[in-house]
Biopython code that builds the backbone (N, CA, C, O; Angstrom):
import numpy as np
from Bio.PDB.StructureBuilder import StructureBuilder

atoms = [
    (1, "MET", "N", (-72.494, 22.075, 0.149)),
    (1, "MET", "CA", (-74.562, 21.729, -0.266)),
    (1, "MET", "C", (-75.183, 22.909, -0.084)),
    (1, "MET", "O", (-74.980, 23.728, 0.812)),
    (2, "HIS", "N", (-75.908, 22.955, -0.926)),
    (2, "HIS", "CA", (-77.065, 23.941, -0.713)),
    (2, "HIS", "C", (-78.244, 23.381, -0.863)),
    (2, "HIS", "O", (-78.279, 22.567, -1.786)),
    (3, "ASP", "N", (-79.669, 23.599, -0.013)),
    (3, "ASP", "CA", (-80.606, 22.916, -0.385)),
    (3, "ASP", "C", (-82.119, 24.122, 0.000)),
    (3, "ASP", "O", (-81.898, 25.333, -0.009)),
    (4, "PHE", "N", (-83.247, 23.703, 0.242)),
    (4, "PHE", "CA", (-84.051, 24.308, 0.979)),
    (4, "PHE", "C", (-84.160, 24.222, 2.474)),
    (4, "PHE", "O", (-83.560, 23.403, 3.170)),
    (5, "ALA", "N", (-84.842, 24.986, 2.824)),
    (5, "ALA", "CA", (-84.672, 25.027, 4.611)),
    (5, "ALA", "C", (-85.971, 25.656, 4.785)),
    (5, "ALA", "O", (-86.568, 26.478, 4.091)),
    (6, "CYS", "N", (-86.318, 24.976, 6.062)),
    (6, "CYS", "CA", (-87.757, 25.236, 6.594)),
    (6, "CYS", "C", (-87.757, 26.751, 7.817)),
    (6, "CYS", "O", (-87.247, 26.618, 8.929)),
    (7, "PRO", "N", (-88.297, 27.888, 7.442)),
    (7, "PRO", "CA", (-88.092, 29.232, 8.009)),
    (7, "PRO", "C", (-88.872, 29.106, 9.374)),
    (7, "PRO", "O", (-89.688, 28.259, 9.737)),
    (8, "GLY", "N", (-88.444, 30.041, 9.915)),
    (8, "GLY", "CA", (-88.895, 30.488, 11.393)),
    (8, "GLY", "C", (-89.337, 31.498, 11.393)),
    (8, "GLY", "O", (-88.946, 32.273, 10.521)),
    (9, "GLY", "N", (-90.316, 31.937, 12.336)),
    (9, "GLY", "CA", (-90.658, 33.333, 12.914)),
    (9, "GLY", "C", (-92.039, 33.872, 11.561)),
    (9, "GLY", "O", (-93.131, 33.331, 11.387)),
    (10, "ALA", "N", (-91.581, 34.813, 10.972)),
    (10, "ALA", "CA", (-92.609, 35.279, 10.606)),
    (10, "ALA", "C", (-92.879, 34.737, 9.078)),
    (10, "ALA", "O", (-93.952, 34.609, 8.490)),
    (11, "MET", "N", (-91.401, 34.434, 8.590)),
    (11, "MET", "CA", (-91.390, 33.820, 7.086)),
    (11, "MET", "C", (-91.876, 32.759, 7.351)),
    (11, "MET", "O", (-91.495, 32.007, 6.455)),
    (12, "ARG", "N", (-92.497, 32.210, 8.040)),
    (12, "ARG", "CA", (-92.860, 30.789, 8.248)),
    (12, "ARG", "C", (-94.223, 30.958, 7.777)),
    (12, "ARG", "O", (-94.546, 30.208, 6.856)),
    (13, "GLY", "N", (-95.196, 31.872, 8.256)),
    (13, "GLY", "CA", (-96.143, 32.287, 7.322)),
    (13, "GLY", "C", (-96.440, 32.189, 6.266)),
    (13, "GLY", "O", (-97.188, 31.345, 5.772)),
    (14, "LEU", "N", (-95.735, 33.291, 5.623)),
    (14, "LEU", "CA", (-95.303, 33.199, 4.441)),
    (14, "LEU", "C", (-94.905, 32.155, 3.378)),
    (14, "LEU", "O", (-95.337, 32.159, 2.226)),
    (15, "TRP", "N", (-94.092, 31.317, 3.853)),
    (15, "TRP", "CA", (-93.934, 29.890, 3.799)),
    (15, "TRP", "C", (-95.375, 29.269, 3.321)),
    (15, "TRP", "O", (-95.790, 29.098, 2.174)),
    (16, "ASP", "N", (-95.858, 29.051, 4.293)),
    (16, "ASP", "CA", (-97.294, 28.158, 4.519)),
    (16, "ASP", "C", (-98.138, 28.928, 3.340)),
    (16, "ASP", "O", (-98.662, 28.291, 2.425)),
    (17, "ALA", "N", (-98.188, 29.773, 3.403)),
    (17, "ALA", "CA", (-99.147, 30.488, 2.480)),
    (17, "ALA", "C", (-98.799, 29.999, 1.097)),
    (17, "ALA", "O", (-99.552, 29.450, 0.293)),
    (18, "TYR", "N", (-97.398, 30.326, 0.951)),
    (18, "TYR", "CA", (-96.451, 29.923, -0.370)),
    (18, "TYR", "C", (-97.283, 28.452, -0.858)),
    (18, "TYR", "O", (-98.077, 28.271, -1.781)),
    (19, "PHE", "N", (-96.727, 27.498, 0.191)),
    (19, "PHE", "CA", (-97.161, 26.012, -0.427)),
    (19, "PHE", "C", (-98.529, 25.893, -0.384)),
    (19, "PHE", "O", (-98.901, 24.984, -1.125)),
    (20, "ALA", "N", (-99.348, 26.401, 0.139)),
    (20, "ALA", "CA", (-100.904, 26.190, 0.018)),
    (20, "ALA", "C", (-101.247, 26.331, -1.150)),
    (20, "ALA", "O", (-101.870, 25.458, -1.754)),
    (21, "ALA", "N", (-100.762, 27.893, -1.869)),
    (21, "ALA", "CA", (-100.732, 28.241, -3.368)),
    (21, "ALA", "C", (-100.184, 27.191, -4.041)),
    (21, "ALA", "O", (-100.894, 26.801, -4.969)),
    (22, "LEU", "N", (-99.178, 26.612, -3.888)),
    (22, "LEU", "CA", (-98.805, 25.266, -4.747)),
    (22, "LEU", "C", (-99.547, 24.173, -4.943)),
    (22, "LEU", "O", (-99.589, 23.486, -5.964)),
    (23, "ARG", "N", (-100.274, 23.992, -3.700)),
    (23, "ARG", "CA", (-101.417, 22.727, -3.771)),
    (23, "ARG", "C", (-102.444, 23.329, -4.300)),
    (23, "ARG", "O", (-102.781, 22.624, -5.251)),
    (24, "LEU", "N", (-102.963, 24.010, -4.242)),
    (24, "LEU", "CA", (-104.107, 24.689, -5.510)),
    (24, "LEU", "C", (-103.528, 24.403, -6.566)),
    (24, "LEU", "O", (-103.817, 23.428, -7.259)),
    (25, "ALA", "N", (-102.539, 25.315, -6.838)),
    (25, "ALA", "CA", (-102.000, 24.872, -8.374)),
    (25, "ALA", "C", (-101.729, 23.618, -8.610)),
    (25, "ALA", "O", (-101.868, 23.415, -9.816)),
    (26, "GLY", "N", (-101.357, 22.524, -7.958)),
    (26, "GLY", "CA", (-101.389, 21.236, -8.068)),
    (26, "GLY", "C", (-102.679, 20.687, -8.487)),
    (26, "GLY", "O", (-102.784, 19.586, -9.027)),
    (27, "THR", "N", (-103.689, 21.488, -8.225)),
    (27, "THR", "CA", (-105.334, 20.389, -8.908)),
    (27, "THR", "C", (-105.157, 20.904, -10.305)),
    (27, "THR", "O", (-105.525, 20.163, -11.217)),
    (28, "PHE", "N", (-104.603, 22.165, -10.617)),
    (28, "PHE", "CA", (-104.280, 22.125, -12.489)),
    (28, "PHE", "C", (-103.537, 21.526, -12.973)),
    (28, "PHE", "O", (-103.829, 21.015, -14.054)),
    (29, "ALA", "N", (-102.204, 21.307, -12.382)),
    (29, "ALA", "CA", (-101.174, 21.012, -13.063)),
    (29, "ALA", "C", (-100.776, 19.227, -11.824)),
    (29, "ALA", "O", (-100.049, 18.942, -10.872)),
    (30, "ARG", "N", (-101.751, 18.581, -12.648)),
    (30, "ARG", "CA", (-102.129, 17.351, -11.720)),
    (30, "ARG", "C", (-100.651, 16.383, -11.794)),
    (30, "ARG", "O", (-100.433, 15.492, -10.973)),
    (31, "SER", "N", (-99.679, 16.737, -12.943)),
    (31, "SER", "CA", (-98.535, 15.826, -12.525)),
    (31, "SER", "C", (-97.619, 15.829, -11.239)),
    (31, "SER", "O", (-97.006, 14.988, -10.581)),
    (32, "TRP", "N", (-97.885, 17.534, -11.197)),
    (32, "TRP", "CA", (-96.884, 17.848, -10.270)),
    (32, "TRP", "C", (-97.511, 18.014, -8.896)),
    (32, "TRP", "O", (-96.744, 18.582, -8.118)),
    (33, "LYS", "N", (-98.788, 17.654, -8.331)),
    (33, "LYS", "CA", (-99.742, 17.334, -7.316)),
    (33, "LYS", "C", (-99.121, 16.493, -6.096)),
    (33, "LYS", "O", (-99.172, 16.877, -4.927)),
    (34, "PRO", "N", (-98.613, 15.468, -6.461)),
    (34, "PRO", "CA", (-97.972, 14.439, -4.975)),
    (34, "PRO", "C", (-96.216, 15.821, -4.814)),
    (34, "PRO", "O", (-95.661, 15.967, -3.724)),
    (35, "VAL", "N", (-95.879, 16.343, -5.698)),
    (35, "VAL", "CA", (-94.558, 16.663, -5.083)),
    (35, "VAL", "C", (-95.164, 18.215, -4.370)),
    (35, "VAL", "O", (-94.563, 18.439, -3.319)),
    (36, "PHE", "N", (-95.990, 19.082, -4.643)),
    (36, "PHE", "CA", (-96.833, 20.026, -4.029)),
    (36, "PHE", "C", (-97.144, 19.676, -2.867)),
    (36, "PHE", "O", (-96.554, 20.248, -1.951)),
    (37, "ASP", "N", (-98.293, 18.498, -2.491)),
    (37, "ASP", "CA", (-98.801, 17.989, -1.664)),
    (37, "ASP", "C", (-98.107, 17.902, -0.385)),
    (37, "ASP", "O", (-98.698, 18.300, 0.619)),
    (38, "GLY", "N", (-96.849, 17.400, -0.289)),
    (38, "GLY", "CA", (-95.884, 17.322, 0.661)),
    (38, "GLY", "C", (-94.452, 17.454, 0.611)),
    (38, "GLY", "O", (-93.663, 16.757, 1.248)),
    (39, "LEU", "N", (-94.110, 18.539, -0.309)),
    (39, "LEU", "CA", (-92.935, 19.250, -0.088)),
    (39, "LEU", "C", (-92.002, 19.991, 0.632)),
    (39, "LEU", "O", (-90.771, 20.008, 0.630)),
    (40, "ASP", "N", (-93.240, 20.874, 1.524)),
    (40, "ASP", "CA", (-93.323, 21.786, 2.434)),
    (40, "ASP", "C", (-92.838, 21.069, 3.986)),
    (40, "ASP", "O", (-91.952, 21.551, 4.692)),
    (41, "THR", "N", (-93.566, 19.923, 4.296)),
    (41, "THR", "CA", (-93.510, 18.545, 5.408)),
    (41, "THR", "C", (-91.849, 18.296, 4.915)),
    (41, "THR", "O", (-91.000, 19.009, 5.450)),
    (42, "VAL", "N", (-91.500, 17.463, 4.081)),
    (42, "VAL", "CA", (-90.536, 16.741, 4.386)),
    (42, "VAL", "C", (-89.439, 17.988, 4.599)),
    (42, "VAL", "O", (-88.734, 18.057, 5.605)),
    (43, "ILE", "N", (-89.400, 18.853, 3.632)),
    (43, "ILE", "CA", (-88.239, 20.275, 4.089)),
    (43, "ILE", "C", (-88.535, 20.631, 5.242)),
    (43, "ILE", "O", (-87.511, 20.822, 5.898)),
    (44, "CYS", "N", (-89.664, 20.854, 5.933)),
    (44, "CYS", "CA", (-89.496, 20.907, 7.577)),
    (44, "CYS", "C", (-89.073, 19.957, 8.640)),
    (44, "CYS", "O", (-88.516, 20.210, 9.708)),
    (45, "GLN", "N", (-89.550, 18.490, 8.003)),
    (45, "GLN", "CA", (-89.097, 17.238, 8.787)),
    (45, "GLN", "C", (-87.537, 16.961, 8.733)),
    (45, "GLN", "O", (-86.937, 16.319, 9.596)),
    (46, "SER", "N", (-86.951, 17.532, 7.597)),
    (46, "SER", "CA", (-85.505, 17.227, 7.329)),
    (46, "SER", "C", (-84.519, 17.471, 8.433)),
    (46, "SER", "O", (-84.804, 18.298, 9.299)),
    (47, "ARG", "N", (-83.460, 16.863, 8.469)),
    (47, "ARG", "CA", (-82.293, 17.530, 9.711)),
    (47, "ARG", "C", (-81.173, 17.060, 8.927)),
    (47, "ARG", "O", (-80.158, 16.573, 9.424)),
    (48, "TRP", "N", (-81.407, 17.235, 7.541)),
    (48, "TRP", "CA", (-79.818, 17.304, 6.766)),
    (48, "TRP", "C", (-78.846, 18.412, 6.837)),
    (48, "TRP", "O", (-77.762, 18.200, 6.294)),
    (49, "GLU", "N", (-79.037, 19.593, 7.423)),
    (49, "GLU", "CA", (-78.124, 20.467, 7.579)),
    (49, "GLU", "C", (-77.330, 19.791, 9.088)),
    (49, "GLU", "O", (-76.178, 19.359, 9.032)),
    (50, "GLU", "N", (-77.919, 19.788, 10.030)),
    (50, "GLU", "CA", (-77.261, 18.860, 10.827)),
    (50, "GLU", "C", (-76.402, 17.779, 11.119)),
    (50, "GLU", "O", (-75.534, 17.693, 11.988)),
    (51, "GLN", "N", (-76.918, 16.642, 9.928)),
    (51, "GLN", "CA", (-76.667, 15.689, 9.373)),
    (51, "GLN", "C", (-75.281, 16.035, 8.540)),
    (51, "GLN", "O", (-74.139, 15.653, 8.794)),
    (52, "ALA", "N", (-75.675, 16.750, 7.629)),
    (52, "ALA", "CA", (-74.067, 17.366, 6.880)),
    (52, "ALA", "C", (-73.150, 17.663, 7.562)),
    (52, "ALA", "O", (-72.008, 17.209, 7.475)),
    (53, "VAL", "N", (-73.492, 18.344, 8.208)),
    (53, "VAL", "CA", (-72.259, 19.349, 9.451)),
    (53, "VAL", "C", (-71.405, 17.874, 9.822)),
    (53, "VAL", "O", (-70.257, 17.554, 9.513)),
    (54, "ASP", "N", (-72.402, 17.154, 10.576)),
    (54, "ASP", "CA", (-71.520, 15.723, 11.123)),
    (54, "ASP", "C", (-70.915, 15.132, 10.100)),
    (54, "ASP", "O", (-69.698, 14.951, 10.060)),
    (55, "ALA", "N", (-71.598, 14.844, 9.342)),
    (55, "ALA", "CA", (-70.658, 14.043, 8.516)),
    (55, "ALA", "C", (-69.662, 14.496, 8.067)),
    (55, "ALA", "O", (-68.604, 13.934, 8.350)),
    (56, "MET", "N", (-69.658, 15.601, 7.260)),
    (56, "MET", "CA", (-68.146, 16.153, 7.317)),
    (56, "MET", "C", (-67.581, 16.295, 8.114)),
    (56, "MET", "O", (-66.446, 15.890, 7.862)),
    (57, "GLN", "N", (-67.672, 16.740, 9.241)),
    (57, "GLN", "CA", (-66.678, 16.814, 10.485)),
    (57, "GLN", "C", (-66.258, 15.439, 10.448)),
    (57, "GLN", "O", (-65.072, 15.122, 10.352)),
    (58, "LYS", "N", (-67.098, 14.710, 10.515)),
    (58, "LYS", "CA", (-66.762, 12.831, 10.797)),
    (58, "LYS", "C", (-65.351, 12.530, 9.613)),
    (58, "LYS", "O", (-64.360, 11.829, 9.816)),
    (59, "SER", "N", (-65.699, 13.323, 8.383)),
    (59, "SER", "CA", (-64.842, 12.574, 7.352)),
    (59, "SER", "C", (-63.504, 13.605, 7.313)),
    (59, "SER", "O", (-62.782, 13.709, 6.321)),
    (60, "GLY", "N", (-63.261, 14.510, 8.852)),
    (60, "GLY", "CA", (-62.255, 14.671, 8.827)),
    (60, "GLY", "C", (-62.231, 16.799, 7.399)),
    (60, "GLY", "O", (-61.231, 17.362, 6.953)),
    (61, "PHE", "N", (-63.389, 17.119, 7.264)),
    (61, "PHE", "CA", (-63.580, 18.664, 6.832)),
    (61, "PHE", "C", (-63.186, 19.269, 7.598)),
    (61, "PHE", "O", (-63.498, 18.868, 8.720)),
    (62, "GLN", "N", (-62.349, 20.480, 7.565)),
    (62, "GLN", "CA", (-62.652, 21.860, 8.751)),
    (62, "GLN", "C", (-63.170, 22.635, 8.367)),
    (62, "GLN", "O", (-63.577, 22.724, 7.209)),
    (63, "GLY", "N", (-63.341, 23.654, 9.501)),
    (63, "GLY", "CA", (-64.451, 25.008, 9.325)),
    (63, "GLY", "C", (-65.590, 24.598, 8.867)),
    (63, "GLY", "O", (-66.009, 25.139, 7.844)),
    (64, "VAL", "N", (-66.157, 23.838, 9.327)),
    (64, "VAL", "CA", (-67.387, 23.617, 8.487)),
    (64, "VAL", "C", (-68.791, 23.955, 9.739)),
    (64, "VAL", "O", (-69.020, 23.785, 10.936)),
    (65, "ALA", "N", (-69.544, 24.605, 8.337)),
    (65, "ALA", "CA", (-70.210, 25.608, 8.803)),
    (65, "ALA", "C", (-71.749, 25.637, 7.935)),
    (65, "ALA", "O", (-71.856, 25.381, 6.736)),
    (66, "GLY", "N", (-72.917, 26.022, 8.882)),
    (66, "GLY", "CA", (-74.033, 26.203, 7.980)),
    (66, "GLY", "C", (-74.132, 27.380, 7.736)),
    (66, "GLY", "O", (-73.195, 28.119, 8.036)),
    (67, "ARG", "N", (-75.338, 27.916, 7.097)),
    (67, "ARG", "CA", (-75.368, 29.503, 7.015)),
    (67, "ARG", "C", (-77.042, 29.492, 6.054)),
    (67, "ARG", "O", (-77.106, 28.970, 4.941)),
    (68, "ARG", "N", (-78.088, 30.056, 6.631)),
    (68, "ARG", "CA", (-79.146, 30.288, 6.057)),
    (68, "ARG", "C", (-79.282, 31.926, 5.150)),
    (68, "ARG", "O", (-79.077, 33.110, 5.417)),
    (69, "LEU", "N", (-79.756, 31.106, 3.956)),
    (69, "LEU", "CA", (-80.266, 32.229, 3.195)),
    (69, "LEU", "C", (-81.498, 32.640, 3.005)),
    (69, "LEU", "O", (-82.404, 32.334, 3.780)),
    (70, "THR", "N", (-81.689, 33.469, 1.826)),
    (70, "THR", "CA", (-83.195, 33.581, 1.494)),
    (70, "THR", "C", (-84.377, 34.100, 2.734)),
    (70, "THR", "O", (-85.570, 33.796, 2.744)),
    (71, "LEU", "N", (-83.768, 34.823, 3.579)),
    (71, "LEU", "CA", (-84.912, 34.728, 4.468)),
    (71, "LEU", "C", (-85.376, 33.269, 5.313)),
    (71, "LEU", "O", (-86.442, 32.918, 5.818)),
    (72, "GLY", "N", (-84.026, 32.620, 5.198)),
    (72, "GLY", "CA", (-83.988, 31.329, 5.852)),
    (72, "GLY", "C", (-84.721, 29.707, 5.265)),
    (72, "GLY", "O", (-84.598, 28.555, 5.682)),
    (73, "THR", "N", (-85.469, 30.292, 4.164)),
    (73, "THR", "CA", (-85.749, 29.706, 2.920)),
    (73, "THR", "C", (-84.707, 28.603, 2.367)),
    (73, "THR", "O", (-85.152, 27.758, 1.590)),
    (74, "ALA", "N", (-83.374, 28.568, 2.719)),
    (74, "ALA", "CA", (-82.463, 27.952, 1.691)),
    (74, "ALA", "C", (-81.172, 28.078, 2.900)),
    (74, "ALA", "O", (-81.065, 28.815, 3.881)),
    (75, "ALA", "N", (-80.518, 27.300, 2.491)),
    (75, "ALA", "CA", (-79.181, 26.949, 3.334)),
    (75, "ALA", "C", (-78.101, 26.381, 2.799)),
    (75, "ALA", "O", (-78.437, 25.724, 1.814)),
    (76, "ILE", "N", (-76.489, 26.320, 3.088)),
    (76, "ILE", "CA", (-75.848, 25.850, 2.727)),
    (76, "ILE", "C", (-74.763, 25.602, 3.537)),
    (76, "ILE", "O", (-74.478, 26.498, 4.332)),
    (77, "VAL", "N", (-73.907, 24.336, 3.529)),
    (77, "VAL", "CA", (-73.436, 24.155, 4.617)),
    (77, "VAL", "C", (-71.900, 23.710, 3.918)),
    (77, "VAL", "O", (-71.926, 22.728, 3.177)),
    (78, "ALA", "N", (-71.071, 24.145, 4.055)),
    (78, "ALA", "CA", (-69.613, 24.242, 3.558)),
    (78, "ALA", "C", (-68.577, 23.622, 4.588)),
    (78, "ALA", "O", (-68.909, 23.235, 5.708)),
    (79, "GLY", "N", (-67.325, 23.573, 4.102)),
    (79, "GLY", "CA", (-66.266, 22.805, 4.835)),
    (79, "GLY", "C", (-64.732, 22.850, 4.096)),
    (79, "GLY", "O", (-64.629, 23.163, 2.910)),
    (80, "ARG", "N", (-63.869, 22.594, 4.708)),
    (80, "ARG", "CA", (-62.579, 22.382, 3.625)),
    (80, "ARG", "C", (-61.967, 20.969, 4.100)),
    (80, "ARG", "O", (-62.013, 20.556, 5.259)),
    (81, "LYS", "N", (-61.432, 20.351, 3.090)),
    (81, "LYS", "CA", (-60.891, 19.082, 3.017)),
    (81, "LYS", "C", (-59.335, 19.248, 2.756)),
    (81, "LYS", "O", (-58.834, 19.428, 1.646)),
    (82, "PRO", "N", (-58.472, 19.136, 4.273)),
    (82, "PRO", "CA", (-57.345, 19.316, 4.383)),
    (82, "PRO", "C", (-56.708, 18.273, 3.257)),
    (82, "PRO", "O", (-55.489, 18.203, 3.101)),
]
sb = StructureBuilder()
sb.init_structure("model")
sb.init_model(0)
sb.init_chain("A")
sb.init_seg("    ")
for serial, (resi, resn, name, xyz) in enumerate(atoms, 1):
    if name == "N":
        sb.init_residue(resn, " ", resi, " ")
    sb.init_atom(name, np.array(xyz, "f"), 0.0, 1.0, " ", f" {name:<3s}", serial, name[0])
structure = sb.get_structure()
């Protein structure tokens, strides 16, 4: 599984600035405004990585692991089904 992830450290400042720019763009692209207004909050409040690892392990997957990519703004969770 692959999806956005909320970065930490110095990258978090760039992340916040990026989403501020998207919110500003949403004032011009009105159909996208609802997405830009809350997407960063949804991503940062999500616990999808931990939940995916837990669900996969409970379902019998082996070697389940998560990995952060793109300076922490994306994550992949993978495993093997025996």
